GULUMVEX-674122 format. One record per atom (N, C-alpha, C, CB): x negated, y negated, z negated. Coordinates in steps of 0.05 Angstrom, whole numbers, plus 5000, padded with zeros to 4 digits. Atoms other than C-alpha are relative to their C-alpha. Glycine has a CB too. Example, Ala and Ser with C-alpha at 12.3 -4.5 7.8 and 13.67 -1.06 7.14 Angstrom:
2
498250245000475450904844498249765000502049994975501650245001472750214857501549784986499149915029
***
This chain:
423
497250064996147278695349501550255009500449785021498349774993152679235352502249915019501250124974498150074980156779195415502550184997498950035029497649865007163979385401501250155024502149814988498649844980167979915439503050004991498850285002497249975008175280105436500250134973501750165021499749875026177880305368500350305003502549884986499849724996179780975397497350145003501750065025502749884995172681115422498349984975498649855023501750035024169380845359500850194978500149724990499049825021173681285314500250295008502749904990499849724990173581905357497850174989500050015031502049815010170082505326499550205023501050154974500749804979166282935376500650284992497149975007499449725006167483675381497950124982500350165026501949875019164284015321499050275011501350044973500749744989164284685358497949965022502450145012502050054979160584395418497449914988501049795020502450095013155684035373498450234988500649794978501349775013154284665333498950195020502050144982500949824979153785095395497549905014502150055020502450124987148884615428497550024982500549715007502249985018144584605366498950284998500849904972501049725001144285365362498650075026502450194995501349944974142685405436497349885002501849905024502650135000137084905427498050164984500249714989501849855017134085315371499350275013501250054973500649754987134685955411497949965022502550135012502050074979130985625470497349954988501049765016502650065013125585415421498750254989500449804977501249755007124386145405501250144975497249964995498849875023128686295344501950225009501649794983498149784994132486955343502449954982498750284995497550065014139586765324502250155014500549695000497649874990145987165333502249785000500950254983498350234997150486615360502950105004499149835024497249924999157786765343501849764998500650204977498650265004160086045348501949935023498149784996498650124977162585905418502150195011498049915022498049844987169086145449499450045030502749884996501049974973165286325512499050285003497749795006501049734994162286935545497249985011501950145019502649964988155187135559500350155026498050144980499549864975155287305633498550265003499149825023501449755000150187855620501650224986497249974987498449825015155088175572502850035012500249914970497350014988161787965603499949855026502049864980500050134974160787815677502849975011498350165020497450034987166587555718500550245019500249735016499549784981169988065764498349975025503050025007501750024976165288225822501649925025498650265005498350084977171088165872500649705000502650175000499550295002172687465846497549855007500949934972502650124993165287275851499649995030497750144986500449984971164987515923501949825015500250295009498050174987171387145941499149704998502750034987500950285003168586485913497849945020499149954971502250044981162186565953501049985029497950234997498950004973166086726016501449745006501950235004498650254995170486106008498149765001502249964979502050224997164485655997498750015028497850024978501149974973161385936061502049915021499150295005497950074980167985806096500749704999502550164995499650295000167685066078502249904982500549915027497950095018172685026021498749824978501550244986501650185017168884435991501249724999497249995009498850265001173583846000502049984978501349925028498150035022178783555953502350205003501149715000497549845000184384045935502449814996499950224979497650165007191583785929500049954970502650145009500050075028192683445862501550204983501249724996498449805015197683975841498850285001502950005011501049734996193384565862500850105027500850194978499349914974193284925928502550174999497650165013497549855001199985235947499650304995501649965025500549715003197085945952499550084971497750085018500649935028194585925881502549974983497849824988497550035016201085645852502050225006501249725006498349784994204886185889499150264986500050055031501049765014200286725860500549984970497050035004499550035028201086435790503050054994499249714991497149965004208686415797500750305001501649855021499649724997208587135819499050154975498750115025501149875024204087345761501849964976497249884994498450065023208386995709502750145002500549704997497449874997214787285738499750304995501049955029500349715002212188005742499150094973498150105021501149925025208388025677501549914975497149914998498850125024212287575630502949935004498549764991497250074994219087505664500649714998501950164982499650295000218086755669500649915028497449864989499150064973221986485728499249735011503050025001500950264990217685895746499650005030497349924986500550034971217485645818497249885004502249835013502550134993211285405853499949714992499450035031499950295007213484685842499849954970502549885011500150035029213784795767497350084988502250164987502749935009206384975763498049795008499250285012502150204995200584495757497350124994500549744982502749895003193384715767498149774993499150155026502150195007187484355736497450144993500949824976502749895006180184445716499950114972498049785003500049875026181584905657502449904983497449954986497750075018186484865599499749734987500250224979500450255015183284255566501449765013497149954997498750234988185483725616503050035001498949955028497149955000192384045619501249934973500650285008499050055027193384015544499949694995498450154978500250295003190883295543502249865016497249905009498050134983195583115600502850054989499850115028497449965012201483435565500449804977500350294988499850205021200082995505500649725012497449984984499650264988199582385550502749975013497849945020497550004986205982575586502449974981500450255016497650005017210682665526499649844974500750294993500550135026207382285468499349705005497750144985500750285001207481535458498449944974502549825001501450085024202981175408501949984977498549735004498350005023205881285339501950234998501549754999498249765000210081895359498850224982500450105028500849795018209882485312499550265015502150054978500849744989206283125334499550194977497549975019500249805021206783755291498350235011502850094991501549774993201684305293498950144975497649935019501249865023198984845246497049975000500850305000502949985002191884865221499450254983498749754987501950074979187185195232501250035028497550184997499449984972188185055306498049845015502949915006502150114983183984825364500849735011499350195022500250264987183284085380502549824999499350045028497650175000190383835367499649744985502350154987500650255014187783325317498749805018498350064975501450194982183283025370501849905022497550145011498150104980188683005423501949804988501650245012498350205013193082645373498549734999500850094972501650255002187482135363499949875028497250054989500350124974186582045438502549865010499250225020497550134991193881865449501349834979501950205011498950175021194981495384502450114985500849745011497749875013199982005357499750004969500450285010500049955029201882095284499850304997502549884986500449715002198982785269501250114974497050065001499049855024202683255222498750275001503250015000501549765000197683805209500850174976496949945000498949835022200684375168498250244995502850095008501749775006195884855133501650264998498549954973498849735001197685585143498550174980500150135028501049825021196286175097498750255011502250064980501249754991191586765105501950244998497550064985498149785003197187225080502050015023501549984973498450004976201087015142498250025025501849755001502049984978194887145186499549725012501050195021500450284991194386375191501949925022497149965010497950084980200586355236502149844985501250255014498050165014205785825219502650154999500449735015497449885002212686015196502149795004500450134972497750184996219485705210500449844975502550145008499550145026220185525136498049774997499850194977502050215002213685125139500649775019497250115006499650204979215484765203502649844997499950135027497350125000222784615190500249724988501950184984499750275011221984005144498749785017498949994973501750204986217383655195500849955029497150094999499350024972220883735262501949765006501350255009498250234995225983165254498349775010501549934974501350234988223782595299497250065012499749784980502549934987217582975323500650025030498850274990499749974971216482965399498550235012499149745014501549784990211583535405499350194977497449915015500949795017210384195370498050165016502350184989502249874986203684505391499450274987497549835001500549735010202985265383498250155019502750154997501949844985197985785407500250284991497149894998500149725007198286545409499150165025502850094990501849965023193686925407498649744993498050225006500950265011190886375363497049974999501249964972502750105004184186035369500249814976498849865026502449845004180686065319500450274986498149854984499649795020183886635280499950295012502549964986499849744989184587215329502550154992497650164992497549885008191687335306502349895018500749934970497850054981198487305342502649974985500250225021497249995010205787135330501150275004501649785016498349774994210387715322502849895008500350194975497450094989217487695350501649844980501650245009498350145020220987495286498949724994500150164974501250265006216086925271500749805022497050034997499750194979216486605339503049955006498650105025497250044996223986725348501249794981501550274998498950195020225486355283499049715006499150094972501050264994220985775303501549885025497050005005498750094975224085725373503049924994499950215022497250075008231085725341500149724988501150204981500250275011228885105302499849795021497749984980500550194978226484755365502649965015497850105019497550024986233084915400502049844984501150285007498150145017237184675341499449714998500050134972500750285002233284035335500749855026496949974995499450134975234183875409503149975004498950155023497150034999241684005404501049784982501350274992499250215019241983525345499649725012498450034974500750274990238982945385502049915021497150005011498250104979243082495429498449965026501349734991501250014973241682385503498049785003502249985020501850234998237981735491497450054985501349754990502449935016232882065444498050165016500850154974502049834988226382365467500350284988497049894996499749735011226783125461497550084982500350205022502249865012222383565418498950205020500850134972501349824982217683905467498350204985498349845021501749785011213984555454497850065019501750254994502449934985206884635480499250284991497749804996500649725007205485385482497550085015502350195006502649934989198085545494499850314998497749864985500249705000197686285514497750105017502650125011502249934981190986295550498650264993498049784999501249755007188786905510501950245002499049994972497949805003195187305521499350285011502549915013500649734991192287885563498150154981498849995027501949875018187188025507501350054973497449824997498549935024190988385452499350284991503049975005500549735011190088975406502250195010500049994969498149804991193489625425502549994984498750284999497450015014200889605410501049734993499950174976499150275006201188855401501349875024497549824990498550124978206388525444499549705001503150054997500250294997205387825472502849885001498449925025497450125001211487405453499749715008501350034972500150274991213286735483502849884999498849975029497450135007218986225474502350075019499749715001497749974982223286325537501050295000499249925028499049735002223687075524502350024979497750194992497950015020228086905464502349825007498849924973498050214994231786285487499549885027500049784977500350124973232086155562500949715001501550165020499050285000235885515545498049804990502549994983502250185007229385235518498449905024498150144980501650064975226885165590499449715004501450115024500750284996227484405592497949884982502549834998501750115021222884335532497350144997501550014974502449845005217384865537498049965023500750304996502250014981210684755572497950214992498849725002502049795004206185365578497349915011500850275013502750044990198585315585498650275002498449804981501249744995194585885614497649965019502150205013502250034982188586025659498350255002498349774991501949784995182886475682498050044978498649975026502450025016177986285628499450244982500149764983500649805021178786815575500450295010501849964976499449734993181987435606498150105022502850035009501949924979176987425664497149914994500949885027502750095008170887165625499049785019498050235000500650194979171186585674500249714990501950045024499850265012170385975629498849785018498649994973501450204983165685615678501349955027497250085004498750044974170285695738502049774999501450255009498250235004175085165709502550025016498549745006497449974987181685425735502150064979499950235023497849975019187585325689502649915012499449854974497450094990194985205698502049954977501150205020497750045017201084935663502550075015500149704990497449944988208185175676502149894982500350315005498050125017214184795653502249865016498849814981497850134986220284375670498949795020501849864980501050164978219583985734499749714993501950025024500250285007220783305702497449954984502449914984502550035015214683425657497650055020499850204977502249934982210283755711499549775020500750265015500350234981211583175760498449774988502749905010501450225013209182665710497150084993501449914974502749905004203183095691498449985026500050294990501350014974201583135765499049725007501950105022500850284995201482375770497649924983502449824995502350075018196882305710497550145010500650084971502449864990192082845735499049905026500650305002500950124974192082515803498249764995502449915015501850235007188881905770497550104986501549804983502349905015184282305725498150165019500850184977501649844982181982775781498850254988497849835012501149775013180983365735500950255014500850014970499149784983182083865791498150244998500349915029501649764997179684575795498750005028501650264996501350014974174584655852501650175020497150114998498349874979177884865918499150295005499849845026500949724994173585485931500950194978497050015003499149845022175185745861503050045000499149884973497149974997182585605872500750205021501349735006499449814978182585975938499450294992498449925025500749735010178986565907501950104979497150004989498149925021183586575847502750085012500449784980497549944987189686565893500050295010500649815023500249734990187287205926499750204977497550035019500649805020184787545863502450054982497749904983497749975018191087425820502150195012501249744994498049834987195187815871498650265011501449865023501549774990189888355884500350244981497049935004499849765017189889075858497750024980500050255017502349995018183288925822500649864973497649875013499650175023186388445771500450154974502449825005499349885026189488885718498050224992502750125002502149835010184189435718497749854987498950175024502250165013178988895704500949904973499249775018499050115026183288575649500150224979502849885003500049785019184289255617497250084990501450255012502849945007176789385619499049784981498350025025500850235016175488685591501250024972500749745014498649995026180588765536498850234983503050055004501249785015177689435516497349934988499750255018502650085009170689145511500249804977498349875023499650195022173188565468500950144975502049785008498949865023177189025423497950174986502350185008502149845013171189475411498349834982498250135022501650185016167288885385501649904976499049765016498350105023172988605343500350234979502849915010499549775018174289295313497450074985501050255015502549945014166889405298499449804979497750015021500450215020166288745262502050044977500349725012498049975021172788855225499450234981502850045012500649775017170989545200497449964985499850255018502650045014163789345184500349804977498049905019499750205021165888735144501750124977501449755011498449865022171089155106498250184984502350165013501949835015165489635087498349834982498250165019501650185018161289055061501749914976499049755016498350085022167288825020500450234980502849925011499749775018168189534993497650054983500750245016502549985015160989504971499749794979497649995018500050215021162688904927498849745010498550104977501150254990159788364972502249805005498450055026497950214998163387694977500749945029499049744987499150044973166787765044502950125003498150135021497349904994173987845068500549965030502249864983499550034971176687935139502950075005498150185016497349954992183587915171499850175026501649745006500149834977184988465221500849855025501950254996499350154976184788155291502150155016497549955017498049884983190588265338499949895029502849954988500150114973188687845399497749805002502649885007502150204995183887355431497350134997500249774980502849915002176387415420498749934973498349885023501050115025175787195348500750184976501049724995499249895026175987435276499949774979498150244991500050185023177787045213498650134977502949914992501749885021172487175160499749804977497250085011500350165024172186915089497550084985502550014982502349955017165786845050500549844974497349905014499350145025168186674979497649964982502250164986502450055015161586414955499749714992497550095016500250285006163285684945499349964970502649855007501150065027159585394884498150224991502349974980502249825006154785984886497449865006500350255017502750114997147285874890498450185019498549984973501949854983142186074943497850114983499049825023502349915016135986454921498149784991498450205017501750235008132485774920501349824980499249855025498550165020137785494873501749775012498049884982498350214988141385044924503050094997499349965030497249955004148884984913501550035027501349784984498449964977153685254965502849894995500250315008497550135009159184754952501849915023499449774983498250074977161984635023499850225021499349735012500149804978163585055084497449975017502449975018502450054984157784725121497550124986499649705004502349895014152884925066500050315002500249924970499949714997155385645070499050095028502850114996500849934973154585655146497049965004501549825020502950054998147585345141498450224986499349734988501449795015145585865089500050265016501350054973499949754984147986455132498249985024502950055008501850034977144186175191497150034991500449725013502849985010137786105150499350284990499549794979500649755014138386755111500550245017501550014975499149764984141687215162499649975030502950054994500250064972140286885229502650055015497750175013497349964988147786915242501449734999501750224985498750264998151486295266503050045003498949835024497049985000158986235251501149714998501050184977498850265000163885655255501949974976501649955026498150045022167285395192502749915010498949794979497350094993174785285195500349704997502150144984499950305000173184545181500149905029497549894985499950094972172284505257502850035012498050175017497349964991179584695263502049874981500650305003498150175016182584195214500150054971502650045011499949955028181484515146497949834985499650304994501950175015177884135090497450134995501349924973502749905005170584205071499950224979498249774992499949805022172684635012500850285010502049924979499349744990174885205058497650195000501249985028502149804997170985855057500750205021499550144973499349844977174086135120498449915025503049995006501750054977170086195185501050165024497150084993499449864976170986395257497550155010501049815022502049854986166886945289501150055029499450284986499349954972166986985366498450235010499649745017501449764990165187635401499249975029501750244996500450034971164387345471497150015009501149755009502849994992156787325470498550234987498649744992501249795016155687945428499850275015501650044974500349734989152888595454500950204978497050065008498949815020156289195421497850124983501650225015502249875015149589495401498849814979497850095019501150195019147988855362501849974975499749735012498150055023154088895315498850114974502750135006501149895025150689355265497749834989499050295005502250185009144488905263501149754988498249935024498850245011148788295252501250054972502249895019498849935026152588635195497850054979501750255003502249965018145988855164498849734992497850175013501150275006143388135169501849854980499649845025498150135018149787865137499850124972502850035011500249875026149188385081497649894984499850305003502450105014142088155065500549714989497650005018499550285008144287425063501949984977501049845023498050015021150387555020498950114974502550155008501249895024146387974971498249804986498350255007501850195013141787384959501449774986498349885021498550225013147386924934500650074971502649945016499349985029148186824859502849884997497949874982497350095003155686774848500549884973502050225005499450125026158486324793501550204982501749755002498749825019160686704730502749874993498350044975497350095006168086654713500750054970502150145018
***
């Protein structure tokens, strides 16, 4: 007998990235040598958290910071975050307009629950991280808009414009997971102008069009790349924009679970109430340590060092993959400009493995590269694209710089073994 659950739970698709990462980790523990480029995480042996932050956390645990924190986050941390946003991004948020939680995930979920009713329209580009699943969790009508590699997989105002009427949420991210690319000023300014125009069009009884802006990778950018964000262009968008940010990426601190949202007080207050029931709080000791560290002189030297290490790996992969392409192998790559990822295309769909098996889906290509090259990558199917895609995400967070040449050599061997279809 099958015991029924809620329709939401029964129809929910688990995270493909987590499933794939867990499977690769299991195989590595079993003794296989695999270069795991799947997870947007950091190997602590390669990318340790700042030593000063580590020591602060230990000190606060010894000092007894082990009870419940306030539901909104401790005041000291929210003050440090407000100061950081003001000094670095000219964002004039007050302490009351900041909500702390256990990483970016519960914050994004809570934003959805705060502004989206069942049946409401949510617009987001694909590939993008998890918006399709958040839509499912809150019963939204998802409008997933495929973007183009020639635009670095970033959405354009022209693409979005026909779909914003009656939408209640536009979800954007820059630097973008999974692509490792960023908005430029013109792109984002044009999109924000649409959001402003749409909100001016609506009457006072209508729900606004809110803009969720995930910028958790913003300190990690290529040299000369500016981080752009909505309120820098249109301060009058302030009632509609909710930023998501945190420690996870720029400090290699994914396991510390300290994230924050900053936005209009009427949204933040309702988020606070929801999170109060969920209890997805960041641990108190980590909050206390983060409050000290974010205002310390150690912060930006560490971020600069971290960014340099990430860029070295991104650049090594980009240049190495371009060399493979120049040698006639079936691979393409987009130059990364931020985050910890690269967008890589393996145009081998409908090709054959050396054993004669057909490579007719993204999953088949990924499985072949794992078997033939011992390299694990994530298909863009995990980010909303169809099984016919031949684009993949490479993450550099667990990669030692000295391993890049070996990985490229392994990929070369695997790609050389594919028999491509004749045209």
